[in-house]
Structures are given as structure tokens and as C-alpha cells.
N, C-alpha and C positions, 0 to 999 in steps of 0.2 A: 769382702766376698763378692763374687760375680754372679750374674744370672739372677734367677728368682730368689735364691737364698739371700743375695745381697740386698734385694729390694725389701725382703722381710726384715732384715737387720736395720735398714734405714727407717722403715716405718714403725716397727715395733721392736726396739732393742731389748725389751724385757722378755721377748719370746725365747731368747737363748739362755735364760737363767735356768736354775735347777727346776726340773719338771715336778719333783715331789713337792717343793715349796709352792710352786704355782698352783698345783692341783689342790693343795691344802687351802690356799687363799680363796680359790674359786669355790671350794666346798663341794666338789662333785667328783665323780669317777669319769672314766673314758667314755666317749660317745657310744651309744648303742648302735648295732648294725642297722643300716638303712636310715639313720636319723639325719635330717637336714640341718637341724640346729643343735649342736652338741650341748649336753647339759653342763659340762664343766671343763675338763682338761682340754688343752690345745696342743697340737703337735706341729713341730717344724717339718717342712717338706723341702727337699732339694729340687733342682730343676734338671729335666732331661732324664736319660736312662742310667746315669751313673749311680743312682741311689740303690739300685737293686742288683748290683753286680755280684755281691758276695753272698747270695742266698743259696747257692748250690750246695754248700758244705753241710747244711743242716736241713735238707729237704724233708727228711722223714719226720722231724720233730717241730717243724714250723707250723704256725697257725695262719689265720687270715691276715694278720698284720706282719708283712714281710718286707717292709721298706727299711733300708739302712740309712740313718741320718748322721751317724758318727763320721763316716767318710766325708760327708758334706761339710761338717764343721771343721774337720781337721785339714782336708786337702782343698777346700773351695768347691765351687760349682763344677760339676762334671766329673769329680773324682770317683773312681770305682775300684774297690778292692778286688783281690783275686777270688776265684771261685772257691778256694778252699776255706775262706773265712766264714764264720758263722754269722747269722743275722743278729745284730745287736741293736736293741732299742727300737725295733720296728713297731710303730704304732700309727694306725691310719683309720680310715673310715671303717666302721664296724669293728672296732678294737675288741680284743678278747684277752686270752691268757698271757699275752706278752707284755702286760703292763708292768709286772714286777721286774722283769729283765730290763725293761727300758729304764725303770727307776734306778737300778743298780748301775747301769752303764752311764746314766747321767751323773750319778754321784762321782764316778771315776773321772768323768770328763771335767767336772768342776774344779778338780785340783790343778789341772794344767791350763785352765781358762784364764785370760788376763783379768786384771782387777776391774777393768771397765765393763766386763760381762758378769759382774757380781750379782748378789741376791737383790731381788726387786723389793723396794720399800713399799710398804702397804699404803697405797693411795686409793681411796674410794672412787674418785673421779675416773682414774685410769681403769679401774676394774669395771666400772659401768660402761665405759667406751669399749672395752674388750668384750664385754657380754653382748653389746649390740653388733660388733663385728662378727662374733661367732654365729649369728643367726643367718648368715649368708655364706654359701659355699657350694662345692661341686655336688651334682646329683647324678647318679647312675641308675638307669631304669631298664628293666626287662618286662615282658608282658606280665600283668597281674594275674593272679590265680594260677591254675594248673593247666598244662597243655596235654591234650589226649591225641594220640596217634595210633595208627594200625600198623601191624607188622608188615614190612615190605614197602611202606610209603616213605616219603621224605619228610624230615623234621627241619624246620627253619625257625630259629629263635633270634629275634632282633634285639640289639642292645645299643643304647645311646647315652651320651653324657652331656651335661649342660652346666652352666654357671661355673666355669673353670677358668683358671689363669694359665698363662704360658702360650705355647704355639697353638695354632688353630687345629692342626691334625693331632689327634690323640691316639694312643695305643690301647689295646684291649687284651686281657688274658681270660681264658675260659677254663674252668675246673668242673669236675664231675664227682658226685658222691651218690652212691646207690641208697645210702641210709640217711644222708643229710648231715652227718657229723664230721666225717673225715673226707676231704676233697682231694682228688688226684688231678694233676695238671693235664689239660686236654689240648689246648691250642693257644697260640699267641700271635699277635700281628707284628711283633718286633723282635722276638727272640726265637731262633730256629730250634734251639735245644730245650725249649720249655716243656713240650709234651712228655708225658710219661711213656715208658716203653710199650705198654699194651696198645697205645693209640697211634704210635708212630707209623706202623704198617698201614693202618686205615687212612692216615693222612697222606701217605705216599701213593696209595691206590686211588685217592680222590674221593673216598667215601665220606671223609670228614674234611671240610674246608671252611675257611673264613672268607667272606666277601664284604669288602668295605662299601657301604652305601653312601657315606659322606665323611667329612673330616671328623665328625663327632658321632659317627654311627657305624655299626658292623653287624653282620648276620652270620650265625653259626648254622651251617648246613650239614645234616647227617643223612646220607642216602641209605635206603634199604634198612629202615629202623628195625632193630631186633628187640626181643624182650629184655636182653641185658642192658639196653640203653635206657631203661626206665630208672628214674631217680631224680636228683637235684642238680641243676646246672647253675654255676655261679659265674657272673661276668664282673670283672674288676678292672680298674684303670690305674696305671702308675701315676703318681702325683706329679704335676708340673706347677702346682700352686705355690705362692709365696708362704702361705700358712696352711696347715691342714684344717679344712673346714668341710662340713657336709658328710656325705657317704661316698665311698670309693668302690662299692660293689653292691650287687643285687642278685637274688637267687630266685629261680623259677623251678617248679616241679613238673616233670614230664611223666605221663602215664602211657604205657604201650599195651594195646589190646590185640588179641588174636583176630585174624581176618575171618569174620563171620557173615560177610555180605555175599549173597548169591543172586546173580543176574543172568537171565536167559531169555531167548526169543520165544514167541508164542508157538505152541505145538499144534499141528506140524508147521515147520518154518516154510515160508514161501519166498524163495530167493528172487523170483521174478513175477511181477503182477502187471498184466497188460490190460489197459482200460481205454474207454472212449471218453471224450469230453462230456462231462455232466453225469457220469456214472458214479455211484458211491463205492467206497472201499473202507476196510478196517484193517488195522495192524495191532498186534498184541505183543507184550513182553511181560516177564515175571521178575519180581524182586522181593527178597526177604533177608532178614538178618537174625543171628542168634547171639548178639553181643550181650555180655553180662550187665552192661550199663544200659541206662534208659536212653536210647538213641532214636532219632527220627530219620525217615527216608524222604528224599526229594527226587522227583523223576522229571526228565526233560526229553521231549521228542525233537530230534534234529533232522533237517533235510540237507543233503549234500548234493550239489550240482557242480561237477568239476572240482575245483579246489575251494570253492566258497561254501560255507556252512551258514545255515540260518535256523533260528529257533522257531519251532512251530507252536508248541503248547507245553507248558510246564506246570507241575504240581510242586509247590515249594514245601520246605520242611515244616512250615507253619500251617500247612493245609490250604493254601490259597492257589487258585488257578491264575496263570499269567500267560496270555497269548504273546507270541513273538511279533516282531515288527512286520506289518502287512497282513496280519491275521486278526487284528482287533475287531473289524467289522464282521468277518466271517464267524468269529467266536460269539459275538453278541447276538447274531441272528440264529445261532445254533448250527451253522454249517460245519464247524469244526468242534469236536467234543472230546473230552478225556474222561473215561469211566473206569471204575475198578470192577474186576471180575474175580470173584472168590476171595481167598485170603491173600494171595500174592500176585494177582493178575491185573494188568493195566492195559486198557484198550483205547486206541486212537481211532475215531470215527470221522470220516469226511463224507458229507452228504452228497456233494457233487464235485467231481474232479475238474480242475482247471489245468491249463497248459503249464502254469507255474508249479503245479504239484508233482511234476515229473522229477525223479531223482532217487537217491538212496536214502533210506530212513534208518536211523539207529536210535536206540533207547539208552539214555545216559542216566544212571542212578548214582546219587551221592548220599553219604551217611553223615548226620549231624548230631552233635551233642551239646547240651546247654550247660555252661559253667558260669556260676556267679552272675546270672542275668544276661549273658551273651552267648551267641551260638558259634560253634566251631565245626568246620567241615573236616571230618577226619579221614575220609577216603571217597574215591569216585571210581565207578566202573561203567563201561559202555559195551553194548552188543549191537551188531548189525542185524536188522530185522528183515528188511525186504527192499527190493528195487522196483519202483513203480514206473511204468512206461505208459504215457498218454498217447493214444492213437488219434490223429486228427480226423475230423469228420469230412468225408468227401462230399463236395457241393459244387455243382456246375450250373450256370445260368446261360441261356441262349435265347436270342430274338432274331428276327429277320434282319439281314444286313442292309439292303437298299429297298426303299419303298417310295413310290411316286403316287401322288393323289392330287386331284383337281381341286381348285379353290372352291369352297362352299360345300364340299363333300365331307364324309366322315373318315377319320384315320383310325385303322384297326391294326393293333399290334398285340402279339402274343408272347408271353414270357414263360419258357419251359424250364422246369427245375429237375435236376438229376442229383440224387443223394443215396448214400449207402445206409442211412439210418431208417430203420423200420419201426422204432419204438415211438413213444408218444412225444414227438417233437412237433412244434407248430411254426410255420413259416411267417415271416413278416416281409411283405413285398412293397417296394417303393419305386415309383417311376420318376426319373429326372429328365430334364431337358437342358441342352446346352447349344450354344451357337457354334462351338468348335469341337472337333473330335477328341482333343486332348482331355486329360482328366481334370477339368476344372471342378468336377464333383469332389467333395460334397458342397461346394459353394454354388452349384447349379440349382435353379429353382425346382421345387417339388411339384409335380403335376398331380399325383394321386398316391395314396398309401393305404395298404390293407394291413392292419396290425395283427398280432397273434391271436386276438379275440375275434377276428373276422369282421372288424368294424372298418368301414371304408371312409376315408377322409379325402375329399376332392372338391373341385369347383363345379358349378352347375353344368358347364359344357364338357366336362370330363367324367367318364364312367369307368370303374374298375370292377371286374367280376371274376369269380372263381369258376372256371370251366370244368376242370376235373381235379384229381388229387395233386397233379403236378403241373398244371397250366393255369395262367392268369391272363385275362384279356383286358386290354386298354383301348378305350374308344374315345376319340376326340371329335366332337361334333363341329360341323360348319367351320372347317379349317380355313385359314387365310395365309397370306404370304409370310406373316410373322411366325407361323408354325413350322416353317422350314428350318431344319437343323438336325441335331443328333439327340437320340433318345436312349436312355440307359435304364436297365432293370436291375435293381439291387435287392437281394434276398438275404435275410438273416434267419437262422434256425434257432429256436428257443426251446430249452428242455426244462421240465418242472424240477424244482429243488425243494429244500427243506422249508417247512412252515409256509407253504403256498407261494413260495418265491419262484422266480424264473431267471434263468441265466442263458446267455448266448453261447452256443456251441460252435457255430460256424456262420460265415457270411461270405458272399461272393457278388460280383457285379458282372453284368454281361458286356460284351463288346458293343460299341456304339452302333445304333441303327440309324442310317442316314435317311432322312425324309425330305423329299423335294415336293413343294406345293406349286403346281403349275396353275397359271391364271391368264386371262385375256386382258392385256393392258388397254386402256382407252386410246382411241385413234382420233386425233383432232389436229387442226392447224391454227396458227395465231397470226392475226393481221393487225398492224399498227398504222393508224391514220392520224394526220394532223388536221383537225377540223378548223383551228384558228391559228394562223401564223403571224407573228409580230412583224411590223414594218419599222417600228422605232423602239427605242428603249421605253420601258414601262408599259408596253402594250401587253394584251392578254395572249397567252399561249395555252392551247387546249389540245391534248392528245387522247385518242381513243384506242384501246386495245381490245380487239374482238376475237372470239373463238368461232371458227368456221369449220365446216366439213367434219362434224362430230359423228363418230361411228362406234358401234359396240359399246355404248355407255350403259352403265348400270345405275340403279336408283341410289346405291350406296357410294356414289362418287360425287365430290364437289370440287370446284375450281377456285384457286386463289392466284394472285398476280404479284410479281416483283418488278419494280421499275429501276432502270439502270441509266447512267449518264456517262458519256465518254467525250473527252475534249478532242476537237479536230486538230490534226497536225498536218502541216504542209509536207513534211518529210514522211518517210515510210516507217518511222519509229513506232513500235507498238506501245499503246497507252492502256493502262489498266482501267477497267470500268469501275465506277463508283456506284455503290448501292444507295438509291434514294429512299426506297421503302419496300417492305416485304410484308405480305399478308400470310399468316399461318393457317393451318387447317381449322382452328377454332375462331377464325375471323379477327384475330388480334392483329393490329397493324404496328409494326416497328419501323422507326425512322433510322436512316443512316446519318453519319456525322455531317454530311454536306447539307442535308435537308431538315435536320431536327429543329433548329432555331426558327427557320423560315416557316416550317409547318406549324410551329406553336404560335407564330405571329399571324397566321392565316394567309401567308403569301403562297404556300404550296397547299393544294387541296387534292387529296386522293379519295376517290369514291368508286362505288359500283353502281352503274346506272341500271343495268339489267342483268339477267342471269348469265349472259354470255358477253357482257360489255363492261370494261373497266376504264375509268377516265382519270386523267392527270391534268390539273390546271395550275398555271403559273400566273398569278394575278398581276405582278409587275415583273416583266422580263427584263433583265439587265444584260449588259454585254458579257458578263461572266457566265450567263446561262446559255450562251451560244455553243452549240455542239451537237452530238448525236445522241438520240434517245432510243431505247428499245425496251420491250417488256418480255417477261417470261411467265407463262401460265403453267401452274402446277396442278396435277390431278391428285386428289386425296381420296383414299379408300377407308371406309368406316370399318373398325375392327369390332371384335366380339365384346370388348369391354367398353364400347362406345367411344373409344379413342380413334384418332385419325392418323393415318400413315401415308406419307407422300409416296406416290407410285410412279409419277412421270413428270418431266419438265419439257416444255416446248417453247423455243425462243422465236421472237418476231424479227423481221428485218429492221435495221435502224432507220430512223427518220432524222434528217438534218434540220436543225433550227438555226437560221443565219439571216442576217440583213446587213446591207452595206452601210457602214456608219461613217459619217463625216463630222469634223469638229464643229461645234456650235460657234456661230459668229454673232456678236452683239456690238453695235456701234451706237454711241451717244454723242450728240452735238448740242452744245449750249450756245445761246446768243442773247444779246442785250438789245431790246428795241430802242431804248433811249441811252445813247452812249455817254452823255454828260449830264450831270445833275449836281445840285448843291446839297449841303447838310440840311436835313429836315424834309427833303423830298422823298418820293417813293421809289424804291429800287425794284426792278422787274427783270426776271431772267426766265427764258423758256428752254426746255430740253426736248430734243427730237430723237426717237429711238428707232433703230432698224435692226432686224435679226435674220439669220439664216440657219437652216438645219435644226430648228427648234419647233417641236410640235405644239400647236395651239398655245403660244406663249402668253403669259400675263406678266406685267412688270410692277416692281416695287421700286420707289424712288426715295433717296436720302440726300438732303441738302447739307453740305459741309462748308465750313469757312476756315481759312488759314490766314494768319497774320502776314502782312507783307514782309519782304526780306529785310527791310531797314528797321523794322520795329523790334527793339531789344527787350520789351516788357515780357513777351512770351513767344520767343522764336520757335518756329517749326511746330506749333501747337495747332492740331486740327480739332475743330469744334463741330459737333453734330447739332444741327439746329432743329430740323423738322423732317418727318418721314411720312410716306404713304405706301401701305402694303398692297399686295396683289388683289385684295378685296376692297380697295379704296378706303381704308381706315387710316385717318390722319392722327399722328402722335407727335407731341412736342418732345424733343430729345433732351438737349442740354441748354435750352433757352432759359436763362436765369433772370432776365430783366423783368422784375415784377411789374414795373410801370408800363411795360409794352407786351403784356401777355397776348393780346390780340393783334400785335404789330406785325406778325409773320403769317403768311397764307401759302399753302401748297395745294394745287388743284389739278385735276386731270382734264385737259382740254379735249383731247382725242384719245383713241386707243393706244397711240404711240407717241403722244405729245403731252408734256407736263409744264405748268407755269408756277413760278415762285415769285412772291411779292413780299417786300419788307417796307412798312410805312414808318414815316418820321425817323429817317436814318440819323444816326449819331456819328460823330467823328470817330468814336471808338469802333464803329462797325466797319472801318476800312479793312480790306483784306481781299483774298482770293476765294471765290465761291464756285463750287462744282456740284454736279449731279452724279450720284452713285446709283446706277440702275442694275437691278437683278432680274433676270428672266426666269419664270417659273413655268414648268410643264405639268399638266394635270396627270394624275394617276387614278387608279380605280377608287371609287367613292369620292370623298371630299378632300382627298389628300393632294398635296402639291410637292413637286420635286424641283430643287434648284438646278437650273440648266446652265446658266452662265451669268457672270457679273462683269460690268464695264464701268469705266470712269470717264466723265465728260471733260472737255477742255475747260480751263479756269476762266471766270469772269471777274475782273478786278474792280473794286470800289476804292477810288482815290479822291480825297477832297483837297482841292487847291485853295487853301485859306491862308491869310496873313494875320492870324489872331495872336493873342499874347502868349508869352512863354513863361511857364511857372517853374520856380526852383524852391526847394525846401532845405532848411538847415536847423540844427539843434544847438541850443545854448543853455548853460546852467551856471549860476553864480556859486553853487555849492557842489562841485564835482567830488569833493572829499568831505565826508561827514562822519560824526560820531554816532555810534549805535543809539537809536532812539530819536535822532534829530530828523528834521523835515528835509526831504529832497525835492527840489524844484527843477523842472525841465521844461524849456520853452521850445516849441516847434514854430519857426518863423518862416512864412511864405513870402517869396519875392516874385514880383511880376515885371516882366520886361516886354517891351513892344508898346502897342497902343494902350492908352489909358482906358480903364473900364470903370463903370459906376459900381460901387460896392454892392448895390442891390442886384446887379447882373452877375455877381459871382457867388458861388457856394462851394463848400469843400467837405469832403469825407476824410476825416483824419483818424488814423490808427497808430497806437504806440506798441512797439515790440521791444523785447529785451533778450539778450543772449548772456546767460549767467556763466561766463567764463572769461578768462583773460584774452582769449582769441575768439575768432568767429567760427570755431570748429563745431559748435553745437547748433541744433535747430532753434530758430527764434520762437519766443513765446509771446502770444498776443496778450497785452495787458488791458488795454481799454480802447474804445473807439467812439467817435462822435460823428454822426452823419450830417448831411447838409440841412436836415430839418431840426438839428439841435438835440437829437436823442442820443443819450450816452449809454453805452453797453460795456460793462466791466466783466472780465473773465473771472471764473472761480479760481481761488487760490487757497493753498493749505498753509498760509503764513499769517502771522499776527498783524503784519503791516497792512495798511489800507491805502487805496488808490482813489484819486479824484481827478477828473478831466473837465476843463472848462475853456471857453473862448474868452480871452482877455482883451482882444483887439480884433480889428478887421482881418489882419493877417497873422495873428499870434494865437497859439493854443498852449495852455499850461497844464502839465501833468505833475501832480503832487503825490509823493510817497510818504505817508504819515507813519511815525513809529518805525523807522527803518531798522532792518536786521542785517546780520552778516550775510544772509543769503540774497540780499537785494543788490549786491555788487554786480558789475558787469557792463556790457555795452548796450546802450539805449539808442533807438532811432525811431523816426516817425515816417509814415507813408501818407501821401496826400493825393486824393483824386479830385481834380478841379471840375466844376460844372459851370458852364458859361451860357447865358441866355442869348439866343440868336435874334436877329431882327424880326423874325416871324413870331417870336414869343416862346419858342420851344427851348428846352434846356438841352445842351449838348455836353456829353460826358467826354472829358479830355483824358489823355493817357495818365496813368498812375505814376507818381514820382516818389522817390525815396531820398531821405536825408542821409548824411554821413553819420556813423555812430559816435557817441560820446561815452567815455568810460567813467563810471561812478564807483568810488571805493567807500566802504563802510568800515570805520575803525572802532576799536574797543576802548571804553573808558577804564583805564587801568585802576585809578583810585577807587572808583565806585565798585569795580569788580572785586577788589581784594579787601574792601573796608569791612564788610560783615564777616568774612571768614577769619580775619585777623582778630576782631573783637571776640568772636566765639572761641577761638583758640586760646587767647590770653585768659578768658574767664574760666575755661575748663582746666587749664594748667594750674591756676590759683586754687580752685576748689580741690583738685586732686592733691596738691601739695599740703594744704591744710588738713585734709582727711588723713594723709599719711602720717603727719606729725601727731595727730590725735590718737591714731591706732598704736603708734610706737610708744607714746607716753602711757597709755593704758596697759599695754603689754608689760612694760618694765615695772609697773607698780603693783599689778594684781596677778598677772599670769606667771611670771618668771622669778618671783621673789623666793630666795633660799636663805635659810638660817645657817650661818657658818659658825660652828662651835670651835672655839680656839682651843687647841690642844696644849694642855699645861705641860711644861717641861720641868723635869726634875733637875734640881740644881745640885750637882755633885761636883765636888772639887776634884781636880785631877790629882791622881796620885803621882807623886814624884818618882822619877826613874830610880832614884837611889833606894827608896823604900821597896820598890818592886824587886 
């Protein structure tokens, strides 16, 4: 089989056995109408429309079960017999009297059925599974309870199906019965010839139609319902399921009532009602019903403006009032009410009309009935009551257009109101002020306001009064320039409403009134004078800005000043002025970017000496301050709120600050009074200073020394020895010879001459000596400014001696050692030239090491021994220890005890010889360095691996013995099994001959 029927055969092959036997096994009859889970019998269902093709021949005697399954079984899915054949074996949802016919047909079919489709064997498990499957199936639903409609209205009955198999789009058949027993075909979604003859004409006229709402839903529409349409309507669905399950139809009862609802407008009707804003109005309509059933009425007032309708107020069928959107607040305050008048009258009352209340009003009445706990609207009628026209209130406001008033006088403005309202309306008057004539209102500030209760709200200098019934007077006292502008008068009319409320019926604003406040501005001149002009840099500059020729000044005027600077240009190019400082009307001083830092440092001083005089002082005038200066004096007028407004600015003529500047010149000459001397004598050098274009100079001197060109110990190194500042304070700079702390002297001989002396000169003092002189110029207070710096010519100290020559070398008997051994390093000094007594020689010896294979790292000081025999050893983070000693007259020994791997590297020594001169003083010779020697530290392999090997062998032995012990114990106690030997039966083989 194909289609749904084939699926049923594959899933449940026993479904095609004899139905009588199956029904007997299940122990029940056909499913009841509307049942979702059949009690017993199960029906096979074909797929598609082919199952119902042969039902036309026996239309008069057919029942609710009209599906033909024999064609499905004989011809396969989709087979459909001719219309002349009778329905045979139709059994479906809500089965009835067709059960016996179905049983007979099935008996006939069983004779021609193949053996594989035979009788089902009684199996309890399969019967239980079949019972569970029968609890799920198709469900057809129509509205529960009964539907009530009124003659002439439209009847709509929805029907839907769920839990079905087959295609998603289902078909529906509708039948009608006036008594509920015999149904007549009404309409179908898939068979045009389905309806009975009495309904075909109504279907063609469109009075009866089916409208599909979804694939599984449809609606039956009957327009202009008549009393003959009262009865039972059945909705059924042809089966597309693999097996017949659930219910395939559902029935709903429809009751048709006569039209007993009467709706009318209030008497007498008012088709047109003209009102003013704020006036009350009432509208009435009547509604009654004579229905035999217990029905309720619901009433709704609607307002139509153009094509839009809006709900005003409704009385529901449950007796509740429901205001429409936008009427909630008006309903709560009682402005909009709905009352009953008499037995059938309804009155809509509006306490105050608004502009939104204009339009056409109609009364909509609907009739409701309660069925089984739910409400149904059975009909609705509407009647037009009246058209309300709201007339706007005429309101005009006028003030004087152009007004001129002198400063300090009073401003008088009158607001005149014109309106057509003569009832009890109250005005609210508000005066606004704006700087521009355009409508910046309502953002403009409010000057004064008179509310509808005649209460005035204003500031102390503004008064608002009521002159007569339609005139309001504004008075602004003591006007000033800030009162010049545009004045507006805004009027709003308020009418009394319900419950002591007020509502606005009209508002208007006057044209702007231009007010010009004239005043006498102060007349004065400004003069700028330079009381102190600088001649040099760092001199004082003082400027005075004076106010002269003051006329027509008032007591409420004060003056402030602004200072400006402009750079002088030789060309005619315009240069923008820079603001130095500005004083506001409240005496606050603000600095410009150019002067802010210098004013904070006290270099710029701005002050007010007298009422008419302002001063500007530059404590230290620099070359960048040269240029033009001018001041601007501002007149400020005091306002009514104690604020100050600038009224006038007057600028002075510029004053030029300039002086001819020349470069500072400073010359220093050094000389040596005694050109030749020997070591141990006193060295003396004088420095003579001369300067030009430096104001009141003072000098500071620094003595420097440079090594001669041939000295390779520290070439091009400049050493600062001693200095003397401009206040004659002497300071030792980098003089590090502790034995000659008092050996250098620097003194001031004259104002421009300085003398340097060095006592007990050493050979190491050889070099070039200079005087570095700095000229200082005084500034205000105790400060000094550096004016110029110059360097003198060099004076050389050169000792012509034929003393001994010293050399140093490093020797070691153990350049390669094993870690932990002792390292010995000898520093040997060799003396060439004249023989010296050992008591006349002393040495400073230092040892250094570079711990790398090359000399690419910085040397590390290890230990040192000075000429007095004091040993100094540097701190180290190693376990090895150092010792340094003098083992001979010219030999020094360095020992490294307990050497480590990190002690390898290049070692060398530095020697500073000291020689005693014939005068008995010690002379320090140049420092000498030896060549480096490389020391290696090796590792003792035997000692390094001795203990690890012993430990490894011991651990391996212990682990092996422990493994053997664990294995032995496991085999004897943990894994022991008793093996029972299976006895074999001894049987002799039977000979083949005997077999």
C-alpha cells in the first residue's frame, strides 16, 4: 500500500485483520462522539480524498460515519469508487449505527484477503501497546456551549483540528440539523457538490461561505441570520491519519432570537450644538430591549472627527464605567460623567468644553448574553446624537510699541486686553523681557505676573497693578542700560470648572514693545607715563596710567584698568597686542599668558595707587620686555542688583620701553710670578679680570687643572680644585689629597684681581692651571644674575727631574689550580735609574680582577695596601677569602684562599710610588699598572662524583631488595589460588563396527 494506509500497514499489520475479532479482543464498542481516547474498536483510515468518493449513492440513509475504507484496501491509497456506490464499512470519529454494516463488509473482505492478513493471535503485550496508541488521535473543536444570535446579524462559527497525521492543510465539512438528529450537508472546503439543494442558492449568493483561517482551521459565516438557521451545526474532517484515532467531528448549538433592541437619540434631537470653550453641555440617548432571554446592555459614547473615532465614556455589560483614552483624568475629577435618566435614558455630561471635544457624537449600544460563565455580544446598534462645535474665545493683547526712558527714571507700560467673554473668566497677566524681538519667549525671563487670584509675583524694583477691568500697568523703577530691550505682555483667560477647578480657555501675547534706556556716559581721558625707564637689563621699569579730564561722573561709576604689551617691529607689519592683566568691575585681577608666571614670582606688580592712578612695575626688565605698553581704563556702572556693567573703554597712547644693548665683554689674564720652581716649592698664579657692558659686576673664580698632553694616566681630564663666589665664599671642589687639605689657597687681592697658591707641590701636580671667571650683575633685592663667563690662559707646572722609573709586573706559580686550592699572585716592582734607599720609597698597591676570558668587563677592586701598611679588602659575595701582604721591599703577595669557579679571570695590580725628596717631603709619582695574568680554576672530577655515585649505588641496592621482598610476599599470600583438578571419566571408545 502507498500513502498513509501503507504506513499503517507497516506499523500495525494487525490493523487490517477482521474488525469483529479485533473488537471482541479489545472488549469494547466503537468510540463515542467527541471522544479523544476511544474505548475499544479501532478503524483504519485511508489517505487523501479517495476514501469518501462513493458516498453520494446513499446520502439519505448515511450516518455520521461516512468514510469508505474498502476502496482503500482493494485499490491502494487514493482509490475512489464511483458516486453510485454506497458507503460500505464507514466508521470514524463519533461512530454510530454504521457499525454492523462495517462488520459485514469486513467479513466479506476477509475471504479475498491474503494469508498474511489473517486473524490476529491473542497477544497481551500487543494489546497493551495498542491501548496506549489509541489514547492519542485527532481532535476537532467548535465553540463549547451554545451560540446566541439575533435575526439579521451575522453568525460566525470557528472550527479547528489538531493532533492529526497526513498533510498540514486539512479539509472541513459542515452539516446542519434543526433538531440535532438528522444532519443535512451545508458546505465543504474540498467538494463543490457536497451542500444539499436548499443551501446551494445561499452559497451562490454569498450568504453562506467558508473562510479558511489556517491550514487546520476554518470559519462558517452565515449572513443575515434567520429563525430557520436555529439548530445544531456539525463540523467534521475527512481522515488523513494512518489509523482512526480521536474524534473527527464536533457539534455546536445556535439559538436565533428576534430583534428586540431599541436605540434612539434624546428628545428633542439637537443636530448642531455651538459652544464656547469652558461651557458645559449634555447629550442623551435611549436604549431598551424586550428579549425573552436574560440579556444585558452596554453603552458607549463615541466622538468622530473626520475619519477618526475615539471612545469617550462607556458603560459595560457588567455595569462598569470605562473612560476612553485621554479622558481618564477628566473622568476622575468629574468633568465627564455618564448618568442614567429614567428607565431607558443615558446622559453624557461634560462640565467644561475643550477644543478637543468638537465633533460628531453617537451612542453605540450592544446587547450581551451570558452562557456557561462567558459573555457573548449578540448584536450592536448605533445612533447619531449631535454635532458639537466649539467656538474659540476672542482675545487680543496690545502694548505701546516704542518707548524711550532716561536712565534712573521709571518705565511705565500698560497692557490692554480685548475679549468677547463677558462671563466669569479671570485673566492671568505675565510680563516678559527679551534682548531680541523674535519669540525667544517662553524662555525669556519673567518680570512680573498677576495670577487669576489677583496675586502679584514680582521683584522689589518691579510693580504690577490692575488699573481697570481690561488694563494692567507695569512699572520698572530706576531703569538702567540693561533694561533696554523688548517687553511682552502675555494674557491667559481661565474659566471655572467642575469641583472648583479652573481651565484655560484662551491665551494671547502682545507684540514686542521696544524700550530704549538713554543715559549719559562718563567723559574722561587716559594718560600713560613711564616714571622709571631701564637703562640696562634687570633694571626697574615703572608705568603710571592716570585718568584725567573727568566730566559728568556719577557716584555709581568705578574705573578699572587693563594693561597691554606690543612688540616693536622695524617693518610696517601689524603686531597683535598681548594682554598682560585686566581688572574687572569687582576688583578681581586676571593675568594674561605672558605675565601669569612672572606675576606669581613677584616680577610683575600691578597696583592701584590712587582713585585715578594705576601702576605697573617690572622688577627685572629683560630684553624680551622691550616694546610698547599702553593701558585701557574701563568705566563700570552699578546696577540695581548690585552688579557692575562695563559702560565705556578709553585707551592711552603707547609708551616705548627700549635701551641700546651691547654684548657683555669679560677678559681674564693669568700670570705666574715665579716661572721656575722645583717639587716641594709653592706654586703661585694671579688672575686679572676686565669687563665691559656689565652693570656693577661681581666676579666668581674657579681654579681648574688639566693633565699635560704627554700624561697617559688620565688624558684630557679637567679637575676642579677650589672656587670663590661673588660673595667671597671659598669652597674646595674636587681636592682629594687628605694630607694637603690646607695646601691650596684662593684669595681676592683687589676687586678685579685674584691669587691662587698651592704649597708643597708634588710631581703629580704637574699640568695646566686656569682661572674660570663668571661676572654677576645685581638685580632687585639680594639676587644676582649671571652676565658673562670667561676662561684665562693656561699656566703650566712642569717638573724637570731625573728620578727613578718604576715598573710593575705580576707573577704566579699556580696560574691553574683545582677548586679549593690556594692561589698566589705576586706584584713585583722594578726600579730603573738612580738607586734609592728603601726607606725613601713607599708604595700604594691595589689588586684588580676581570672575571672573563677577555678584558671586556669592568675591573673589580679586590684589595689594596697603602704606603702606611693599612690593608683594605673589598666586600665579596663569595666563600673564598683574600689576603694581601708585603713579602719584600719590592714584592707584594695576594692570596685567594678556598678558590671557586668564579675566581677565574685576569688579575693585575696598580702601584703608586711615593719618593722622599731631599727636603724631606714625600712626592707622589704617577700611577703604574702591570700586565694581567689569567688564572683558571678547575673542578676535581673524582671528588665531585664520589658521593653521588655512592648514594646511587646504595639506593639501587635497597630498592632491588625491597622489590624482591614485595614479590615474594605477594606470590605466597595475596595471589594464591586453589586449583581443583577435574576428574575425567574413563570411557572406552566404541568401535566403529559396533556403531
